[in-house]
All heavy atoms as an XYZ file, in Angstrom:
796
protein
N      11.252      9.904     84.246
C      10.924     11.241     83.938
C       9.410     11.457     83.783
O       8.865     12.402     84.268
C      11.650     11.652     82.680
C      11.367     13.163     82.223
S      12.461     14.230     83.279
C      12.930     15.324     82.019
N       8.724     10.529     83.095
C       7.259     10.620     82.888
C       6.558     10.558     84.256
O       5.518     11.236     84.480
C       6.763      9.553     81.973
N       7.136      9.719     85.125
C       6.519      9.615     86.452
C       6.601     10.943     87.260
O       5.670     11.344     87.876
C       7.128      8.454     87.230
C       6.338      7.966     88.337
C       7.048      6.737     88.960
C       6.090      5.947     89.686
N       6.544      4.743     90.292
N       7.704     11.618     87.126
C       7.950     12.926     87.837
C       7.011     13.943     87.200
O       6.418     14.761     87.985
C       9.348     13.348     87.628
C       9.669     14.610     88.398
S      11.503     14.854     88.253
C      11.501     16.608     88.489
N       6.813     13.958     85.891
C       5.887     14.941     85.272
C       4.466     14.636     85.679
O       3.712     15.550     85.887
C       6.076     14.826     83.815
N       4.136     13.364     85.851
C       2.802     13.003     86.348
C       2.442     13.528     87.766
O       1.498     14.145     88.011
C       2.599     11.509     86.301
C       1.344     11.001     86.852
N       0.142     11.160     86.149
C       1.023     10.386     87.989
C      -0.858     10.701     86.870
N      -0.332     10.190     87.978
N       3.499     13.447     88.621
C       3.358     13.979     89.975
C       3.149     15.456     89.938
O       2.393     16.063     90.666
C       4.507     13.515     90.879
C       4.473     12.089     91.241
C       5.625     11.330     90.959
C       3.343     11.483     91.783
C       5.641      9.923     91.314
C       3.346     10.123     92.089
C       4.484      9.340     91.838
O       4.496      8.094     92.127
N       3.991     16.197     89.145
C       3.910     17.597     89.060
C       2.542     17.981     88.517
O       1.960     18.960     88.942
C       5.053     18.130     88.102
O       6.269     17.845     88.669
N       2.027     17.317     87.528
C       0.744     17.622     87.003
C      -0.374     17.371     87.987
O      -1.270     18.283     88.146
C       0.417     16.767     85.744
C      -0.778     17.109     84.918
C      -0.802     18.564     84.534
C      -0.926     16.106     83.755
N      -0.237     16.317     88.779
C      -1.207     16.076     89.850
C      -1.161     17.201     90.928
O      -2.198     17.628     91.415
C      -0.925     14.730     90.564
C      -1.415     13.504     89.691
O      -2.176     13.772     88.732
O      -0.955     12.336     90.042
N       0.112     17.643     91.249
C       0.267     18.710     92.179
C      -0.398     19.983     91.632
O      -1.002     20.734     92.452
C       1.721     18.989     92.483
C       2.379     17.841     93.316
O       1.604     16.992     93.894
O       3.585     17.760     93.317
N      -0.220     20.262     90.400
C      -0.752     21.461     89.766
C      -2.238     21.439     89.806
O      -2.917     22.422     90.123
C      -0.273     21.620     88.315
N      -2.873     20.292     89.506
C      -4.323     20.154     89.502
C      -4.833     20.286     90.937
O      -5.921     20.856     91.213
C      -4.780     18.850     88.891
C      -4.786     18.911     87.340
C      -4.151     17.999     86.668
C      -5.491     19.952     86.752
C      -4.233     17.970     85.250
C      -5.534     19.969     85.347
C      -4.915     18.934     84.584
N      -4.128     19.726     91.938
C      -4.510     19.812     93.310
C      -4.505     21.273     93.754
O      -5.433     21.727     94.418
N      -3.453     22.021     93.422
C      -3.389     23.431     93.726
C      -4.511     24.245     93.058
O      -5.113     25.096     93.684
C      -1.962     23.960     93.362
C      -1.829     25.426     93.657
C      -1.815     25.762     95.148
O      -1.593     24.802     95.997
O      -2.106     26.865     95.574
N      -4.755     23.916     91.816
C      -5.821     24.602     91.095
C      -7.220     24.293     91.750
O      -8.037     25.221     91.935
C      -5.910     24.126     89.624
C      -6.951     24.725     88.776
C      -6.739     26.240     88.672
C      -6.884     24.104     87.359
N      -7.420     23.070     92.155
C      -8.601     22.710     92.863
C      -8.791     23.502     94.161
O      -9.833     24.008     94.551
C      -8.704     21.237     93.234
C      -9.041     20.354     92.007
O      -9.458     20.900     90.971
O      -8.697     19.144     92.084
N      -7.673     23.658     94.971
C      -7.663     24.464     96.163
C      -8.000     25.920     95.888
O      -8.718     26.559     96.630
C      -6.335     24.366     96.906
C      -6.236     22.980     97.622
C      -4.924     22.898     98.537
N      -3.742     22.911     97.699
C      -3.206     21.828     97.087
N      -3.815     20.708     97.202
N      -2.034     21.934     96.439
N      -7.364     26.492     94.828
C      -7.552     27.862     94.515
C      -9.074     28.115     94.013
O      -9.682     29.184     94.408
C      -6.676     28.364     93.358
C      -5.226     28.367     93.834
C      -4.956     29.446     94.883
C      -3.508     29.501     95.250
N      -3.260     30.377     96.364
N      -9.633     27.163     93.290
C     -11.014     27.321     92.855
C     -11.953     27.226     94.107
O     -12.937     27.984     94.184
C     -11.397     26.239     91.789
C     -12.914     26.134     91.539
C     -10.630     26.564     90.542
N     -11.692     26.374     95.013
C     -12.459     26.250     96.291
C     -12.344     27.521     97.074
O     -13.389     28.002     97.530
C     -12.021     25.069     97.107
N     -11.160     28.108     97.133
C     -11.009     29.373     97.880
C     -11.806     30.493     97.209
O     -12.501     31.255     97.870
C      -9.504     29.829     97.890
C      -8.686     29.010     98.906
C      -7.255     29.490     98.755
O      -6.979     30.716     98.488
O      -6.322     28.669     99.053
N     -11.755     30.497     95.918
C     -12.500     31.542     95.152
C     -13.987     31.400     95.330
O     -14.698     32.359     95.513
C     -12.033     31.502     93.673
C     -12.813     32.567     92.737
C     -12.411     33.997     93.278
C     -12.289     32.372     91.299
N     -14.440     30.114     95.290
C     -15.870     29.857     95.471
C     -16.294     30.310     96.871
O     -17.409     30.920     96.993
C     -16.145     28.367     95.303
C     -17.571     28.040     95.299
O     -18.412     28.727     94.704
N     -17.926     26.959     95.978
N     -15.489     30.098     97.871
C     -15.774     30.539     99.270
C     -15.908     32.055     99.304
O     -16.712     32.580    100.048
C     -14.871     29.924    100.234
C     -14.968     28.458    100.432
O     -16.022     27.862    100.153
N     -13.881     27.813    100.765
N     -14.992     32.764     98.697
C     -15.006     34.186     98.601
C     -16.216     34.711     97.977
O     -16.809     35.702     98.414
C     -13.734     34.760     97.978
C     -12.475     34.651     98.765
C     -11.209     34.986     97.951
C     -12.472     35.551    100.044
N     -16.580     34.076     96.887
C     -17.791     34.445     96.136
C     -19.037     34.307     97.086
O     -19.876     35.182     97.108
C     -18.000     33.679     94.814
C     -19.377     33.861     94.243
C     -16.902     34.063     93.874
N     -19.140     33.162     97.755
C     -20.227     32.933     98.736
C     -20.279     33.989     99.812
O     -21.325     34.530    100.149
C     -20.169     31.537     99.308
C     -20.504     30.501     98.381
C     -20.340     29.102     99.123
C     -20.554     27.902     98.154
N     -20.421     26.648     98.913
N     -19.109     34.371    100.319
C     -19.018     35.323    101.436
C     -19.446     36.700    100.892
O     -20.216     37.396    101.560
C     -17.621     35.350    102.049
N     -18.946     37.087     99.665
C     -19.356     38.357     99.100
C     -20.841     38.379     98.742
O     -21.518     39.422     98.928
C     -18.516     38.681     97.843
C     -17.246     39.336     98.314
O     -17.212     40.306     99.083
N     -16.166     38.919     97.692
N     -21.376     37.307     98.294
C     -22.764     37.245     97.959
C     -23.642     37.443     99.207
O     -24.589     38.191     99.275
C     -23.180     35.856     97.324
C     -24.646     35.807     96.918
O     -25.106     36.658     96.155
O     -25.304     34.903     97.512
N     -23.195     36.830    100.342
C     -23.839     37.034    101.635
C     -23.813     38.532    101.978
O     -24.840     39.110    102.372
C     -23.150     36.232    102.663
C     -23.542     36.622    104.160
C     -24.706     36.086    104.653
C     -22.752     37.495    104.802
C     -25.016     36.518    105.965
C     -23.141     37.859    106.129
C     -24.249     37.416    106.720
N     -22.653     39.158    101.862
C     -22.538     40.554    102.250
C     -23.373     41.472    101.406
O     -24.093     42.292    101.894
C     -21.050     40.992    102.179
C     -20.154     40.450    103.156
S     -20.528     40.904    104.854
C     -19.911     42.644    104.796
N     -23.361     41.193    100.075
C     -24.194     42.014     99.171
C     -25.666     41.881     99.467
O     -26.461     42.821     99.512
C     -23.872     41.627     97.701
C     -22.468     42.078     97.370
C     -24.922     42.239     96.739
C     -21.924     41.521     96.042
N     -26.139     40.607     99.717
C     -27.471     40.358     99.945
C     -27.911     41.007    101.289
O     -28.992     41.726    101.310
C     -27.771     38.852    100.107
O     -27.409     38.229     98.833
C     -29.201     38.574    100.415
N     -27.129     40.941    102.302
C     -27.465     41.638    103.561
C     -27.573     43.136    103.394
O     -28.371     43.777    103.913
C     -26.437     41.242    104.656
S     -26.594     39.613    105.303
N     -26.511     43.692    102.680
C     -26.506     45.133    102.576
C     -27.666     45.579    101.729
O     -28.230     46.684    102.010
C     -25.212     45.569    101.870
C     -23.942     45.296    102.702
C     -22.671     45.612    101.923
C     -23.966     46.147    103.911
N     -28.149     44.851    100.771
C     -29.361     45.250     99.997
C     -30.563     45.118    100.821
O     -31.376     45.968    100.772
C     -29.456     44.319     98.764
C     -28.569     44.767     97.642
C     -28.884     43.921     96.381
N     -28.022     44.316     95.311
C     -27.504     43.509     94.397
N     -27.817     42.226     94.421
N     -26.691     43.905     93.460
N     -30.728     43.985    101.475
C     -32.015     43.720    102.213
C     -32.118     44.541    103.454
O     -33.248     44.854    103.877
C     -32.055     42.218    102.603
C     -32.245     41.323    101.401
C     -32.205     39.817    101.766
O     -31.954     39.494    102.965
O     -32.438     39.030    100.878
N     -31.027     44.896    104.138
C     -31.060     45.625    105.367
C     -30.504     47.043    105.279
O     -30.048     47.599    106.247
C     -30.308     44.829    106.420
C     -30.838     43.407    106.638
C     -32.242     43.396    107.259
O     -32.662     44.374    107.887
O     -32.889     42.354    107.148
N     -30.488     47.611    104.119
C     -29.893     48.968    103.902
C     -30.293     49.965    104.905
O     -29.496     50.674    105.530
C     -30.191     49.391    102.447
C     -29.592     50.762    102.167
C     -29.904     51.183    100.804
N     -29.344     50.150     99.880
C     -29.309     50.284     98.566
N     -29.889     51.309     97.990
N     -28.823     49.342     97.831
N     -31.641     50.091    105.108
C     -32.144     51.128    105.968
C     -31.737     50.835    107.427
O     -31.315     51.780    108.165
C     -33.626     51.237    105.884
C     -34.110     51.819    104.574
C     -35.627     51.978    104.448
O     -36.240     52.227    105.473
O     -36.109     51.755    103.370
N     -31.869     49.650    107.911
C     -31.474     49.273    109.267
C     -30.036     49.448    109.488
O     -29.613     50.067    110.555
C     -31.957     47.797    109.586
C     -31.483     47.364    110.949
C     -33.432     47.643    109.433
N     -29.230     49.019    108.573
C     -27.790     49.155    108.745
C     -27.267     50.557    108.698
O     -26.393     50.942    109.417
C     -27.011     48.345    107.624
C     -27.188     46.856    107.715
C     -26.619     46.162    106.390
C     -26.516     46.260    108.886
N     -27.980     51.425    107.936
C     -27.558     52.844    107.902
C     -27.804     53.586    109.200
O     -27.211     54.617    109.467
C     -28.260     53.544    106.814
O     -29.679     53.651    107.068
N     -28.666     52.953    110.116
C     -28.910     53.598    111.385
C     -28.031     53.041    112.531
O     -27.987     53.585    113.613
C     -30.384     53.440    111.738
C     -31.359     54.210    110.895
S     -33.041     53.980    111.459
C     -33.504     52.580    110.534
N     -27.258     52.038    112.143
C     -26.398     51.420    113.123
C     -24.957     51.959    113.042
O     -24.502     52.395    112.096
C     -26.266     49.906    112.872
C     -27.530     49.147    113.068
S     -27.232     47.387    112.687
C     -28.775     46.682    113.113
N     -24.258     51.901    114.214
C     -22.809     52.241    114.105
C     -22.054     50.978    113.635
O     -22.631     49.952    113.427
C     -22.337     52.755    115.458
C     -22.268     51.674    116.603
O     -22.246     50.474    116.319
O     -22.325     52.054    117.827
N     -20.724     51.138    113.502
C     -19.953     50.154    112.975
C     -19.954     48.856    113.738
O     -20.131     47.789    113.115
C     -18.484     50.700    112.910
C     -17.478     49.748    112.284
C     -16.105     50.283    112.231
N     -16.123     51.492    111.305
C     -15.061     52.120    110.979
N     -13.904     51.880    111.543
N     -15.133     53.100    110.094
N     -19.853     48.882    115.002
C     -19.851     47.650    115.794
C     -21.223     47.026    115.752
O     -21.286     45.700    115.699
C     -19.431     47.944    117.188
C     -17.928     48.180    117.355
C     -17.117     47.087    116.732
O     -17.350     45.842    117.041
O     -16.169     47.390    116.041
N     -22.315     47.747    115.818
C     -23.615     47.160    115.746
C     -23.772     46.424    114.414
O     -24.408     45.317    114.327
C     -24.694     48.213    115.904
C     -24.867     48.725    117.260
C     -25.877     49.886    117.328
O     -25.867     50.804    116.441
O     -26.642     49.918    118.274
N     -23.318     47.048    113.351
C     -23.375     46.462    112.018
C     -22.677     45.168    111.969
O     -23.179     44.133    111.482
C     -22.906     47.470    110.963
O     -23.687     48.609    110.997
C     -22.851     46.834    109.598
N     -21.400     45.180    112.453
C     -20.592     43.957    112.441
C     -21.260     42.824    113.275
O     -21.302     41.701    112.787
C     -19.230     44.186    112.995
C     -18.292     45.003    112.065
C     -16.933     45.081    112.747
N     -16.117     45.976    111.936
C     -15.171     46.719    112.395
N     -14.872     46.682    113.618
N     -14.484     47.472    111.587
N     -21.788     43.246    114.448
C     -22.401     42.228    115.324
C     -23.647     41.555    114.584
O     -23.802     40.346    114.627
C     -22.881     42.834    116.576
C     -21.688     43.190    117.512
O     -20.544     42.730    117.318
O     -21.916     43.924    118.458
N     -24.470     42.423    113.916
C     -25.608     41.918    113.281
C     -25.280     41.003    112.088
O     -25.854     39.943    111.898
C     -26.457     43.083    112.736
C     -27.909     42.700    112.364
S     -28.151     42.254    110.647
C     -27.684     43.641    109.704
N     -24.248     41.415    111.319
C     -23.780     40.618    110.172
C     -23.142     39.316    110.637
O     -23.381     38.272    109.980
C     -22.917     41.384    109.257
C     -23.518     42.572    108.517
C     -22.424     43.423    107.863
C     -24.553     42.106    107.508
N     -22.357     39.366    111.705
C     -21.799     38.078    112.218
C     -22.850     37.162    112.684
O     -22.774     36.013    112.428
C     -20.803     38.443    113.301
C     -19.377     38.746    112.930
C     -18.395     38.685    114.053
N     -18.742     39.547    115.166
C     -18.313     40.803    115.356
N     -17.480     41.299    114.473
N     -18.662     41.467    116.420
N     -23.852     37.681    113.391
C     -24.910     36.831    113.871
C     -25.679     36.239    112.724
O     -25.989     35.012    112.749
C     -25.867     37.690    114.726
C     -26.976     36.840    115.352
C     -27.953     37.700    116.249
O     -27.362     38.591    116.913
O     -29.119     37.448    116.215
N     -25.964     36.952    111.681
C     -26.643     36.404    110.552
C     -25.736     35.368    109.811
O     -26.263     34.344    109.350
C     -27.055     37.525    109.555
C     -27.811     36.987    108.457
C     -28.569     37.934    107.608
N     -29.644     38.490    108.351
C     -30.378     39.535    107.868
N     -30.073     40.092    106.757
N     -31.347     40.014    108.600
N     -24.471     35.681    109.718
C     -23.599     34.774    109.033
C     -23.543     33.406    109.797
O     -23.555     32.354    109.226
C     -22.184     35.306    108.967
N     -23.489     33.493    111.088
C     -23.527     32.213    111.951
C     -24.838     31.472    111.758
O     -24.875     30.272    111.725
C     -23.304     32.639    113.383
C     -21.927     33.110    113.671
C     -21.747     33.641    115.070
N     -20.408     34.179    115.258
C     -20.162     35.211    116.023
N     -21.075     35.751    116.836
N     -18.932     35.687    116.135
N     -26.011     32.207    111.656
C     -27.250     31.567    111.524
C     -27.277     30.794    110.156
O     -27.941     29.722    110.012
C     -28.429     32.576    111.460
C     -28.718     33.145    112.816
O     -28.235     32.605    113.855
O     -29.369     34.203    112.926
N     -26.627     31.351    109.214
C     -26.643     30.702    107.844
C     -25.580     29.714    107.687
O     -25.830     28.567    107.187
C     -26.518     31.727    106.748
C     -27.808     32.653    106.787
C     -26.313     31.157    105.334
C     -27.708     33.934    105.811
N     -24.291     30.006    108.084
C     -23.219     29.151    107.670
C     -22.573     28.303    108.795
O     -21.657     27.530    108.598
C     -22.075     30.017    107.139
C     -22.461     30.732    105.832
C     -22.570     32.137    105.825
C     -22.649     30.043    104.711
C     -22.897     32.762    104.706
C     -23.023     30.676    103.497
C     -23.155     32.031    103.500
N     -23.163     28.391    110.048
C     -22.534     27.613    111.162
C     -22.657     26.180    110.905
O     -23.745     25.641    110.560
C     -23.291     27.967    112.465
O     -22.894     27.109    113.458
N     -21.531     25.410    111.095
C     -21.566     24.001    110.888
C     -22.482     23.291    111.939
O     -22.927     22.167    111.752
C     -20.067     23.501    111.136
C     -19.272     24.755    110.976
C     -20.177     25.894    111.307
N     -22.740     23.911    112.988
C     -23.577     23.450    114.112
C     -25.004     23.987    113.997
O     -25.456     24.624    114.910
C     -22.941     23.781    115.446
N     -25.637     23.708    112.842
C     -27.036     24.040    112.764
C     -27.423     25.272    111.884
O     -28.504     25.773    111.899
N     -26.487     25.691    111.094
C     -26.755     26.789    110.144
C     -27.681     26.337    109.051
O     -27.796     25.134    108.764
N     -28.355     27.296    108.365
C     -29.224     27.010    107.294
C     -28.518     26.189    106.171
O     -29.082     25.221    105.581
C     -29.875     28.272    106.693
C     -30.791     28.894    107.667
C     -31.256     30.280    107.121
O     -31.182     30.493    105.919
O     -31.591     31.147    107.994
N     -27.359     26.637    105.812
C     -26.445     26.036    104.819
C     -25.079     26.014    105.394
O     -24.254     26.863    105.072
C     -26.523     26.750    103.433
O     -26.170     28.109    103.626
C     -27.801     26.721    102.730
N     -24.769     25.057    106.262
C     -23.488     24.998    106.931
C     -22.287     25.035    105.990
O     -22.270     24.351    105.020
C     -23.553     23.620    107.667
C     -24.958     23.283    107.704
C     -25.569     23.912    106.581
N     -21.389     25.908    106.312
C     -20.144     26.045    105.491
C     -19.076     26.706    106.414
O     -19.024     27.931    106.462
C     -20.381     26.809    104.206
C     -19.267     26.701    103.212
O     -18.118     26.623    103.675
O     -19.528     26.589    102.014
N     -18.251     25.932    107.054
C     -17.257     26.482    107.933
C     -16.239     27.362    107.315
O     -15.791     28.360    107.882
C     -16.512     25.232    108.664
N     -15.915     27.066    106.054
C     -14.941     27.868    105.385
C     -15.440     29.295    105.025
O     -14.726     30.302    105.301
C     -14.476     27.256    104.071
C     -13.668     25.942    104.303
O     -13.010     25.827    105.381
O     -13.748     25.036    103.457
N     -16.680     29.377    104.648
C     -17.294     30.674    104.341
C     -17.501     31.441    105.652
O     -17.231     32.595    105.718
C     -18.631     30.524    103.538
C     -19.360     31.878    103.447
C     -18.400     29.880    102.203
N     -17.917     30.776    106.676
C     -18.068     31.433    108.006
C     -16.841     31.933    108.476
O     -16.699     33.114    109.029
C     -18.698     30.469    108.985
C     -18.943     31.066    110.421
C     -19.885     32.239    110.337
C     -19.540     30.005    111.302
N     -15.695     31.212    108.275
C     -14.367     31.694    108.767
C     -13.943     32.983    108.031
O     -13.424     33.888    108.568
C     -13.344     30.601    108.529
N     -14.239     33.031    106.708
C     -13.966     34.253    105.918
C     -14.716     35.448    106.525
O     -14.288     36.548    106.732
C     -14.255     33.996    104.450
C     -13.306     33.096    103.767
C     -14.271     35.357    103.692
C     -13.700     32.545    102.443
N     -16.044     35.184    106.710
C     -16.901     36.296    107.217
C     -16.515     36.719    108.663
O     -16.488     37.913    108.976
C     -18.352     35.862    107.152
C     -18.924     35.787    105.711
C     -20.251     34.990    105.702
C     -19.000     37.192    105.066
N     -16.160     35.764    109.506
C     -15.803     36.068    110.847
C     -14.559     36.932    110.846
O     -14.443     37.959    111.590
C     -15.518     34.813    111.684
C     -16.749     33.969    112.033
C     -17.564     34.462    113.199
O     -17.250     35.563    113.755
O     -18.550     33.811    113.547
N     -13.571     36.592    109.971
C     -12.354     37.322    109.938
C     -12.625     38.773    109.402
O     -12.154     39.794    109.945
C     -11.383     36.617    109.033
C     -10.045     37.400    108.958
C      -9.049     36.649    108.033
O      -9.353     35.725    107.374
N      -7.851     37.179    108.029
N     -13.397     38.849    108.312
C     -13.680     40.143    107.659
C     -14.502     41.063    108.570
O     -14.240     42.246    108.662
C     -14.372     39.936    106.376
N     -15.406     40.491    109.340
C     -16.313     41.283    110.212
C     -15.654     41.444    111.587
O     -16.232     42.263    112.358
C     -17.702     40.653    110.319
C     -18.442     40.584    109.009
C     -19.646     39.710    109.096
C     -18.839     41.999    108.566
N     -14.660     40.828    111.917
C     -14.081     40.919    113.221
C     -12.881     41.855    113.292
O     -12.383     42.202    114.387
N     -12.398     42.237    112.159
C     -11.187     43.131    112.183
C     -11.484     44.585    112.136
O     -12.724     44.949    112.315
C     -10.326     42.740    110.988
O     -11.021     43.199    109.738
N     -10.604     45.374    111.845
C     -10.820     46.853    111.831
C     -11.500     47.297    110.526
O     -11.701     48.424    110.314
N     -11.830     46.403    109.669
C     -12.488     46.753    108.417
C     -13.907     47.124    108.644
O     -14.523     46.719    109.570
C     -12.537     45.586    107.396
C     -11.146     45.149    106.956
C     -11.281     43.923    106.045
N      -9.950     43.549    105.648
C      -9.613     43.402    104.357
N     -10.469     43.675    103.416
N      -8.389     43.081    104.036
N     -14.421     47.900    107.744
C     -15.858     48.219    107.789
C     -16.564     47.042    107.088
O     -15.965     46.180    106.450
C     -16.165     49.531    107.072
O     -15.740     49.408    105.690
C     -15.536     50.680    107.752
N     -17.920     47.018    107.155
C     -18.669     45.995    106.505
C     -18.801     46.220    105.039
O     -19.742     46.745    104.595
C     -20.075     45.863    107.154
N     -17.708     45.961    104.343
C     -17.603     46.212    102.898
C     -17.444     44.862    102.206
O     -17.176     43.777    102.825
C     -16.475     47.138    102.559
C     -16.665     48.499    103.178
C     -15.432     49.444    102.920
O     -14.450     48.918    102.413
O     -15.523     50.575    103.258
N     -17.527     44.894    100.920
C     -17.265     43.707    100.112
C     -15.780     43.239    100.382
O     -14.916     44.067    100.483
C     -17.416     43.979     98.596
C     -18.900     44.553     98.319
C     -17.155     42.778     97.724
C     -19.967     43.742     98.884
N     -15.659     41.925    100.511
C     -14.401     41.394    100.840
C     -13.540     41.347     99.517
O     -13.924     40.745     98.540
C     -14.567     39.949    101.389
C     -15.449     40.008    102.568
C     -13.208     39.270    101.669
C     -16.071     38.723    103.019
N     -12.294     41.914     99.559
C     -11.520     41.903     98.333
C     -10.954     40.513     98.027
O     -10.616     39.844     98.923
C     -10.366     42.954     98.653
C     -10.341     43.044    100.073
C     -11.716     42.645    100.678
N     -10.908     40.230     96.755
C     -10.308     39.028     96.301
C      -8.785     39.093     96.362
O      -8.252     40.170     96.222
C     -10.740     38.659     94.827
C     -12.202     38.289     94.721
C     -13.036     39.194     94.207
C     -12.593     37.062     95.149
C     -14.423     38.814     94.113
C     -13.959     36.721     95.028
C     -14.828     37.606     94.456
N      -8.107     38.011     96.612
C      -6.691     38.057     96.686
C      -6.058     38.592     95.432
O      -6.528     38.399     94.360
C      -6.268     36.600     96.829
C      -7.539     35.859     97.326
C      -8.699     36.671     96.778
N      -5.018     39.483     95.638
C      -4.394     40.118     94.513
C      -5.089     41.269     93.928
O      -4.647     41.816     92.941
N      -6.133     41.694     94.491
C      -6.942     42.845     94.025
C      -6.632     44.075     94.776
O      -7.204     45.096     94.564
C      -8.472     42.509     93.948
C      -9.237     43.660     93.314
C      -8.690     41.177     93.200
N      -5.814     43.980     95.756
C      -5.511     45.138     96.646
C      -4.807     46.141     95.794
O      -3.846     45.932     95.090
C      -4.670     44.728     97.803
C      -5.362     43.722     98.725
C      -5.044     42.413     98.575
C      -6.250     44.145     99.601
C      -5.636     41.442     99.355
C      -6.879     43.174    100.453
C      -6.596     41.801    100.278
O      -7.169     40.887    101.090
N      -5.223     47.399     95.864
C      -4.605     48.518     95.185
C      -4.130     49.528     96.216
O      -4.835     49.802     97.158
C      -5.554     49.165     94.155
C      -5.920     48.214     93.096
C      -6.825     48.885     92.036
C      -7.170     47.913     91.005
N      -7.881     48.480     89.946
N      -2.950     50.044     96.009
C      -2.493     51.060     96.931
C      -3.051     52.412     96.583
O      -3.361     52.678     95.334
C      -0.926     51.115     96.868
O      -0.541     51.426     95.583
N      -3.287     53.281     97.542
C      -3.885     54.539     97.292
C      -2.919     55.555     96.662
O      -1.801     55.484     96.731
C      -4.426     55.085     98.611
């Protein structure tokens, strides 16, 4: 019985580690978006939606690309690619479970 509880505890800690890593990646992605929106506010306000996405994706790749980015991070880049490649606007990426219905 103690052995089974040990495995369950290990599983729980492993899942917690995965969730913390996911949250950390979301924080990094949101920090990137906030920084870009602050630094490029005027330029971005003159662009249409697709130009904005393209510019933000290019900047994200320059920073997070595993193949030569300033601070390579494939997980953060994947979050940004998904957020900037869909029908969403260039807004802050919602954390899981924070979605509210209108």
